[in-house]
Structure formats: C-alpha cells, structure tokens
C-alpha angles and dihedrals in degrees: 000000000000114000091207113088100189116129093247093056092043091053091046092051092049089050091051092051090048090051091050091049091052090049090051091049091047091049091057088056090050091051092049091051091046091052091049093050094045092051089056095054120105121229089255092052090048091052091048089052091048092050092047090052091047091052090049095049100034095100091054092045090053092050092051098036095108092049095054102027096112092047093048093048091050090050092049091049091051091047091051090049092052093046090050089053090053090051093055 
C-alpha cells in the first residue's frame, strides 16, 4: 500500500491494480488456450515438444545437475514405478 494519500498517487495505485487485474484475466485466457492446444497434440507432437525443450534447457540442466541429482533420481524412480504399474 502507498503511504502517500495525494490524489495523484491514489489514482496511480488504482491504475496499477486495474492493470494487474487485466493481466490476471488475460492470463486465464492464455491458460485456457494452452490447455486446448495441448489436448489436440498427438503423442508424437508432444514428444517432439519435450525433446525441443530438453535441447533448449540442456546446458542449464548440466550446470545444475549436481544440485538436483537426488531429486531427479527420485523422480525417475517414481516415474519408472508408475510406468511399470501401467504395464501390468
């Protein structure tokens, strides 16, 4: 909250809150469109997207590998367990 109570600052603060509200409303539309587009993707398209993201982020993943190794291994183990259950 702004400690200044002059009309200029009050109007500016109201404008800022209005802008944030419009961004939030717009973001919900973006999420809805993202969900719609993702639901239309084939498995092959999804895998291509995943591999493209992996290529883009691979340098960062390599730099942080030691920091997150235990967490990633635990995730992979859980994923393998879940996949094995699907296979049964």
